C-alpha positions in Angstrom: -3.3 30.2 -4.6 -6.3 28.9 -2.8 -6.0 26.5 0.1 -8.2 23.8 -1.7 -5.6 23.4 -4.2 -4.2 20.2 -4.1 -0.7 21.3 -4.8 -0.5 23.8 -2.3 -2.2 21.5 0.7 1.2 19.8 1.1 3.1 23.5 1.0 3.8 22.7 4.8 5.3 19.5 4.2 7.4 20.0 0.9 9.5 22.8 -0.4 8.1 24.2 -3.9 9.5 23.8 -7.2 12.1 20.8 -5.8 14.3 19.8 -8.8 14.9 16.0 -9.2 18.6 17.0 -8.4 17.5 18.3 -5.1 15.6 15.3 -4.4 18.3 13.0 -5.4 20.9 14.7 -3.0 18.2 14.6 -0.5 17.9 10.8 -0.8 21.7 10.3 -1.0 22.2 12.5 2.2 19.5 10.9 4.2 20.9 7.2 3.1 24.1 8.5 4.7 22.5 9.5 7.7 21.2 6.0 8.7 24.7 4.6 7.5 26.1 6.4 10.7 23.5 5.8 12.6 23.7 2.4 12.2 27.1 2.6 13.4 26.1 4.7 16.6 24.5 1.3 18.5 28.4 0.1 18.2 30.1 3.3 19.5 27.5 3.2 22.6 27.7 -0.2 23.5 31.9 0.6 23.5 31.0 3.1 25.7 28.8 1.5 28.0 30.9 -1.8 28.0 33.8 0.3 29.8 31.3 1.9 32.1 30.4 -1.1 34.0 31.6 0.4 37.5 29.9 3.4 36.5 26.7 2.1 35.9 26.5 0.2 39.2 27.1 3.6 41.0 25.0 5.8 39.1 22.4 3.7 37.3 22.4 3.1 33.4 20.2 5.7 32.7 22.4 8.3 34.7 25.6 7.2 32.9 23.5 7.1 29.2 22.3 10.7 30.5 25.8 11.9 30.6 26.8 10.2 27.3 24.1 12.1 25.1 24.8 15.2 27.3 28.6 14.7 26.0 27.4 13.8 22.2 25.2 16.9 22.0 27.9 19.2 23.7 30.5 18.0 21.1 28.1 18.8 18.4 27.0 22.3 19.8 30.7 23.1 20.2 31.3 22.1 16.5 28.5 24.1 15.4 29.4 27.3 17.0 33.2 26.9 15.8 32.4 26.3 12.1 29.5 28.4 11.5 28.8 32.0 11.6 25.1 31.5 11.3 25.1 29.1 14.2 26.4 32.0 16.5 24.2 34.6 15.1 21.4 32.1 15.9 22.1 32.5 19.4 20.8 35.9 19.5 17.3 34.9 17.3 14.6 34.7 19.6 12.6 32.6 16.8 15.6 30.2 16.2 15.4 29.6 20.1 11.6 28.8 19.8 12.1 26.5 17.2 15.2 24.9 18.6 13.4 24.1 21.7 10.2 22.4 20.3 13.0 20.1 18.3 15.5 19.7 21.0 12.7 18.7 23.6 10.9 16.2 21.2 14.4 14.8 20.6 15.4 14.4 24.2 12.0 13.1 25.0 11.9 10.7 22.4 15.6 9.0 23.3 14.9 9.2 26.9 11.7 7.4 26.5 13.2 4.9 24.2 16.2 4.5 26.8 14.3 4.0 29.8 11.9 1.6 28.2 14.6 -0.6 26.7 15.5 -1.2 30.4 12.5 -3.7 30.6 12.1 -5.1 27.1 14.0 -7.1 24.7 15.8 -5.3 21.9 13.7 -7.0 19.3 10.4 -5.7 20.9 12.1 -2.2 21.2 13.2 -2.5 17.5 9.5 -3.1 16.4 7.8 -0.6 18.5 10.2 2.1 17.7 9.5 1.4 13.9 5.9 2.3 14.3 7.2 6.0 14.2 6.9 5.4 10.3 3.4 4.6 10.7 2.8 7.6 13.4 4.2 10.0 10.5 2.0 8.8 7.8 -1.3 9.1 10.1 0.0 12.3 11.7 0.8 13.9 7.9 -2.5 12.4 6.7 -4.4 14.2 9.6 -2.5 17.8 9.6 -2.7 17.9 5.3 -6.1 16.5 5.2 -5.2 14.6 2.3 -5.0 10.7 2.0 -1.5 9.5 1.5 -1.1 7.9 -1.9 -1.0 3.9 -2.1 2.8 3.6 -2.9 3.5 5.6 0.3 1.1 3.4 2.4 2.7 0.4 0.7 5.9 1.7 1.6 5.0 2.6 5.1 3.9 -1.2 5.9 6.9 -2.9 4.3 9.4 -0.2 6.3 7.5 -0.9 9.6 7.4 -4.8 9.1 11.4 -4.8 7.7 12.5 -2.9 10.6 10.5 -4.5 13.4 11.2 -8.2 12.3 15.0 -8.1 11.2 15.8 -9.4 14.5 13.0 -11.8 14.4 9.4 -11.9 15.6 9.1 -9.5 18.5 7.0 -10.9 21.4 5.2 -8.2 22.5 3.7 -8.2 26.3 2.5 -5.1 27.2 3.9 -3.2 30.3 5.4 0.2 30.9 8.4 -0.5 28.7 6.3 -1.2 25.7 4.2 1.6 26.3 7.2 4.1 26.7 8.9 2.8 23.5 5.4 3.7 21.6 5.7 6.8 23.1 9.2 7.2 21.9 8.0 6.5 18.4 5.2 9.0 18.4 7.9 11.3 19.4 10.2 10.4 16.7 7.3 11.1 14.2 6.6 14.6 15.5 10.3 15.4 15.1 10.2 14.4 11.6 7.1 16.5 10.8 8.3 19.6 12.8 11.6 19.1 11.3 10.0 19.6 8.0 8.0 22.7 9.0 10.8 24.6 10.5 13.5 24.1 8.3 11.5 25.1 5.3 11.2 28.2 7.1 13.9 28.9 9.0 17.8 28.6 8.7 18.6 24.8 9.1 22.1 25.8 10.8 20.5 28.1 13.1 18.1 25.6 14.1 20.2 22.7 14.5 22.4 24.7 16.9 19.8 25.7 19.1 18.5 22.4 19.4 21.5 20.7 20.0 22.0 23.1 23.1 18.5 22.3 24.3 19.2 18.4 24.2 22.6 19.2 25.8 20.9 21.1 29.0 17.9 18.5 29.0 20.3 15.9 29.5 22.5 17.7 32.0 19.1 18.2 34.1 18.8 14.2 33.8 22.0 13.5 35.0 20.9 15.5 38.2 17.6 13.3 38.1 18.9 9.9 37.5 22.4 10.1 38.7 24.5 12.1 41.1 25.2 15.5 39.8 27.0 16.8 42.5 29.5 13.8 42.2 32.5 14.9 39.9 33.1 11.1 38.7 29.5 11.5 37.0 31.0 14.4 34.9 34.4 12.9 34.1 33.3 9.3 33.5 33.3 10.7 29.6 37.0 10.9 29.9 37.4 7.2 31.0 39.6 4.7 29.4 37.7 3.4 26.0 35.1 5.8 26.3 36.1 9.3 24.9 36.7 8.1 21.4 33.2 6.4 21.0 31.7 9.5 22.4 33.7 11.7 20.0 32.5 9.6 17.3 28.8 10.1 18.7 29.1 13.6 18.7 30.7 14.2 15.5 28.9 11.3 13.1 25.8 10.4 15.1 24.7 14.1 16.0 26.9 16.7 14.4 27.0 15.1 10.7 23.5 13.1 10.9 21.3 16.0 12.3 22.6 18.5 10.4 22.3 16.4 7.4 18.7 15.7 8.5 17.7 19.3 8.8 19.4 20.4 5.5 17.9 17.8 3.2 14.9 16.0 4.7 12.7 19.5 3.6 13.3 18.4 -0.1 11.5 15.0 0.5 7.7 14.1 2.0 8.1 13.4 5.4 6.7 9.9 5.2 9.4 9.4 2.6 12.0 10.6 4.8 10.7 8.6 7.7 10.8 5.3 5.4 14.2 5.8 4.6 15.2 6.5 8.1 13.7 2.9 8.7 16.6 1.7 7.0 19.1 2.1 10.0 18.7 -1.1 11.5 19.8 -2.8 8.3 23.1 -0.8 8.5 23.1 -1.6 12.2 22.9 -5.2 11.6 25.3 -5.2 8.7 27.8 -3.8 10.9 27.0 -5.9 13.7 27.4 -8.9 11.6 31.0 -7.7 10.2 32.0 -7.3 13.8 30.9 -10.8 15.0 28.3 -8.8 17.4 25.1 -10.2 15.6 24.3 -13.7 14.6 23.2 -14.4 11.2 19.3 -15.4 11.0 16.8 -15.6 8.0 15.0 -13.0 9.4 17.7 -10.3 8.5 17.2 -11.2 5.0 13.4 -10.9 5.3 13.4 -7.7 7.4 16.5 -5.9 5.6 14.7 -7.0 2.2 11.2 -5.7 3.0 13.0 -2.4 4.0 14.8 -2.2 0.6 11.7 -3.0 -1.2 9.8 -0.4 0.6 12.5 2.2 0.1 12.6 1.4 -3.8 9.3 1.2 -4.6 8.4 4.6 -3.1 11.3 6.5 -4.9 10.7 4.6 -8.1 6.8 4.9 -8.1 5.9 7.5 -5.5 7.1 10.5 -7.3 4.9 10.2 -10.4 2.0 9.1 -8.5 2.4 12.3 -6.3 2.9 14.2 -9.5 -0.3 12.8 -10.9 -2.4 13.8 -8.1 -1.0 17.5 -8.1 -2.0 18.0 -11.6 
């Protein structure tokens, strides 16, 4: 097969001979991921609300670094405890090479978003973070040297609008916080794309394990940089009253389950389609917030959520046929 063949030009991004059943399972799995991710903001807020004294003492970013370190440490321990392939990956240099790439991208994305959020409104952060859908489409187009289909472009625009406006029109005034959040979006896009490439070639369980460990180590380093790593309280705050359960949920649900499912199933979808599905996260987060009385209803929720759902529906309903026609 020559490199000029359109079917092989996307080989770096999509597994060959993907069945409709594999695609369907992948869509369901990634939808489940976005649902759990939607709940993570509740768990993180619950944990942070119980740590007001620690936030004053170590700074909010130092406390968040400790929580991120704990959730990824929990996920790493579970991987090593339940999967022999995870333990074998610790001896594989290739798994570490790929795990370092994915882990550093993931950590930098979380960290830049976390720091940027300190200086900007949540609605602005949500809008700028949602640009990862656009960045994924742009980078994928550049690497594949192939224009995205009209359906994918429509889905990208709808998903970006929906995710950005679900909390109302963002009022962006460019500063350091906004710039860091745009960098965060670009890093998330790179993580999606490299996850696609790496999990087509490597064992997803093995590379999940090494990437989890890398994020844990990076977060521990940040505890020393942003907090006070020599203070035992910085390390035991996770065990504080009202904190341990949310952190366990973050580790088992938001990290172990979500990122493992992402690594196992994203490879069966085009990375742009995966990015559009991930953009549904704020819909679930808003729905959960409404149910718990943490979010007030506004018509923007219906507009943003509707745009996201329509974007996903047209890509799934029409995108597969358009993609197949282009490959014939």
